[in-house]
C-alpha angles and dihedrals in degrees: 000000000000091000087059090053091053092047091049090050090056092049092047091051091051091048091051095058108118114248091236094051113120118232109228107175144335142184142185133190139180119201151165122225134199111201124195122183119228103173134004107074093128112087131198116308087020093289116161108244096170091120088067093045101069118137112263148173125247130188123201152153131222138181143171143178139196127215136174088263096051140283144281134207136181144163141187125204132188106204133208095013088163090065135073114284090251090064100047129106142194134218131186135176138185125184136175139189112199115188114235102164120011106302094344109108143193102237131201137167139178123199121184127187129182121178140167135181142087093343093052131252118316129185126174137159123195123197127189128188123179145091134313143177128227102176099097097088140116140172092288107016144049139183117185116178127187140175132192151145115288125223122181139193113199140159089251098079098199090057094052123102131038109012107181118259143312130217123190151136147204119224139174144175126192124201144147134244115194088345093306117129116237133174129196116198135176133189119186137179128187119191116203140177092021117188117264097257094048090045089057093043094049096036098243147043090243132047138187128213129169153112138230115205139188114200129192125191106221090185134349087276109028123062139169133202144184119214129194102210114200136179142160129202086357139099092032094301126131105222124337126358136167145180141188121238121199114197137190115186149162128231112227 
């Protein structure tokens, strides 16, 4: 159901683009990931959550576009495809910067995660609405920060509702070594001033969530990447956790 809401949001955003808006750029990728955990097998209250931290394979698709009015981005992932159907999960995200004054934007994002398996079923949707900035860009780099209020729907009813704020960014830098094209990207989210119930559930009033990636285009169509995935007081982990994600993908 929630995946339908996310999909409808993407369609609604596309339908709302003014007819006179100029298309600036766009991209789309499909990919397969192999994730291996390195730290983060200790859950809250020192519970062992290693059963839910097995290495796994994910398949997904992502896309984004930029216009004179702003930009949109989204992805969908089907997780643990190498497991039984009862252990699989899904994740989807949609985000938008809409320019309101120069490069200052109204920013919004929706992230939805549904999982099942040894650790039990888990379903959570996070929504952020606030302000952003898209003016820190060049021919081969970008840094786009944002901040907003955070609202959450989760299976733990007392933790649902307003959940403080979230600050984050997306950043990237492209370059060449010996004529080979490389791209470094980083996405980062910091949750702060969480509500009391969510603070107890996630072991802290603040949380960290992000990834640092190095991407190499093997050909004009095929690419590969390595991501250092990091988090703290997030994803069911008490304190800091991390993982490595190996990706092979295709540019559409």
